[in-house]
C-alpha positions in Angstrom: -223.9 -26.5 37.9 -220.5 -24.8 38.3 -221.8 -23.0 41.5 -222.9 -26.4 42.9 -219.5 -27.9 42.2 -217.8 -25.0 43.8 -220.1 -25.3 46.9 -219.3 -29.0 47.0 -215.6 -28.1 46.9 -216.0 -25.6 49.8 -217.7 -28.4 51.7 -214.9 -30.8 50.9 -212.2 -28.3 52.0 -214.1 -27.4 55.2 -214.9 -31.0 56.1 -211.3 -32.1 55.6 -210.2 -29.1 57.6 -212.3 -30.2 60.6 -211.1 -33.7 60.4 -207.4 -32.8 60.0 -207.5 -30.3 62.8 -209.2 -32.7 65.1 -206.7 -35.5 64.3 -203.9 -33.1 65.2 -205.6 -32.6 68.6 -206.7 -29.0 68.1 -210.1 -27.3 68.1 -211.7 -25.3 65.3 -214.8 -23.2 64.8 -217.4 -23.2 62.0 -216.2 -19.8 60.9 -212.6 -21.0 60.6 -213.7 -24.1 58.7 -215.8 -22.1 56.3 -213.1 -19.5 55.8 -210.7 -22.3 55.1 -213.1 -23.8 52.6 -213.7 -20.6 50.7 -210.0 -19.7 50.7 -209.0 -23.1 49.2 -212.1 -23.8 47.0 -210.7 -22.6 43.6 -207.3 -24.4 43.8 -209.0 -27.5 45.1 -211.6 -27.3 42.4 -208.8 -27.3 39.8 -207.2 -30.3 41.5 -210.5 -32.1 41.6 -211.0 -31.5 37.9 -207.5 -32.9 37.1 -208.1 -35.9 39.4 -211.4 -36.6 37.6 -209.6 -36.4 34.2 -206.8 -38.7 35.4 -209.4 -41.2 36.7 -211.3 -41.1 33.4 -208.1 -41.6 31.4 -207.2 -44.6 33.6 -210.7 -46.1 33.2 -210.6 -45.6 29.4 -207.4 -47.7 29.3 -209.1 -50.4 31.3 -210.7 -50.7 34.7 -207.6 -51.8 36.6 -205.4 -48.8 35.6 -208.3 -46.5 36.6 -208.5 -48.1 40.0 -204.8 -48.1 40.5 -204.7 -44.4 39.6 -207.6 -43.6 41.9 -205.7 -45.4 44.8 -202.4 -43.7 44.0 -204.0 -40.2 44.0 -206.5 -41.0 46.9 -204.9 -38.5 49.3 -204.0 -35.7 46.8 -206.6 -33.4 48.4 -205.4 -33.6 52.0 -201.8 -33.4 50.7 -202.6 -30.2 48.8 -204.4 -28.7 51.8 -201.8 -29.7 54.4 -198.5 -29.5 52.6 -199.2 -26.7 50.0 -197.4 -28.7 47.4 -199.3 -27.3 44.4 -201.5 -29.4 42.1 -198.8 -31.5 40.5 -196.8 -31.8 43.7 -200.0 -33.2 45.4 -200.2 -35.9 42.7 -196.6 -36.9 43.3 -196.8 -36.8 47.1 -200.0 -38.8 47.1 -198.5 -41.4 44.8 -195.5 -41.6 47.1 -197.5 -41.8 50.3 -199.8 -44.5 48.9 -197.0 -46.7 47.5 -197.0 -50.2 49.1 -200.4 -49.5 50.8 -202.8 -49.4 47.9 -204.3 -52.8 48.6 -205.1 -51.7 52.1 -206.5 -48.5 50.8 -208.7 -50.4 48.3 -210.0 -52.6 51.2 -210.8 -49.5 53.3 -212.7 -47.9 50.4 -214.6 -51.2 49.6 -215.6 -51.6 53.2 -216.8 -47.9 53.4 -218.7 -48.3 50.0 -220.4 -51.6 51.0 -221.4 -50.1 54.3 -222.9 -47.1 52.5 -224.7 -49.3 50.0 -226.0 -51.6 52.8 -227.5 -48.6 54.8 -229.0 -47.3 51.6 -230.6 -50.7 50.9 -232.0 -50.9 54.4 -233.5 -47.4 54.0 -235.1 -48.5 50.7 -236.5 -51.7 52.2 -237.9 -49.7 55.2 -239.4 -47.3 52.7 -241.3 -49.9 50.8 -238.5 -51.5 48.7 -238.1 -48.6 46.4 -241.7 -48.8 45.2 -244.1 -45.9 45.3 -244.7 -45.2 48.9 -248.4 -44.9 49.6 -248.3 -42.2 52.3 -246.7 -38.8 52.4 -245.4 -39.6 55.9 -243.5 -42.6 54.4 -241.9 -40.5 51.7 -240.9 -38.0 54.3 -239.4 -40.6 56.6 -237.4 -42.1 53.7 -236.2 -38.6 52.7 -235.2 -37.9 56.3 -233.4 -41.2 56.7 -231.6 -40.6 53.3 -230.5 -37.2 54.4 -229.2 -38.6 57.7 -227.4 -41.3 55.8 -225.8 -38.8 53.4 -224.7 -36.5 56.2 -223.2 -39.4 58.3 -221.4 -41.0 55.4 -220.1 -37.6 54.0 -218.7 -36.8 57.5 -217.3 -40.2 57.9 -215.6 -39.9 54.4 -213.9 -36.7 55.5 -212.6 -38.5 58.6 -211.4 -41.5 56.6 -209.5 -39.3 54.1 -207.9 -37.3 57.0 -207.0 -40.4 59.0 -205.7 -42.1 55.9 -203.5 -39.1 55.1 -202.1 -38.8 58.6 -201.6 -42.6 58.9 -199.7 -42.7 55.6 -197.6 -39.8 56.8 -196.9 -41.6 60.0 -195.9 -44.8 58.1 -193.7 -43.0 55.6 -192.0 -40.4 57.9 -192.7 -41.6 61.4 -195.1 -38.7 62.2 -198.2 -39.4 64.2 -201.5 -37.5 63.8 -200.7 -35.1 66.6 -197.4 -34.3 64.9 -198.9 -33.3 61.6 -198.3 -29.6 61.1 -201.5 -27.4 61.2 -199.6 -24.2 60.3 -201.1 -24.2 56.8 -204.6 -24.8 58.1 
């Protein structure tokens, strides 16, 4: 289980690397992306564990504090990767960047989530409504469509987080995506 979580963290770091580099107007290679993912996996894994604990603490208080905490810390990963602030610095910087924009961020996340759910429902309907599919070909088709959906929405998620981070930086400091420093990447 820990290895799967670390692999997911490498994927998250590499995916954000691709999106952030692209938004800055630069090119990257698969090798650079994977190296970046492996180099940053352990610190980002620690950050993700702390983020999860913070979200859980917020949701234990009530749902609204959990949502507000999730929105406040929504760009902590890109902050940690781009600005090398350290774990607690990433929390502070994310909170500062998202201040006065959390309702917009919530709207963005809701639209993305509803789109993902809608596509998932369409795949289920096409696959027989979630019932037992009578043919192996039907099961294979649903599995293939689900894989494509997962790949597309995961990639889109990386792009959304990277774009959200760069846009929040632009709003707060006047920097556009092309001006975001890629020195740490």
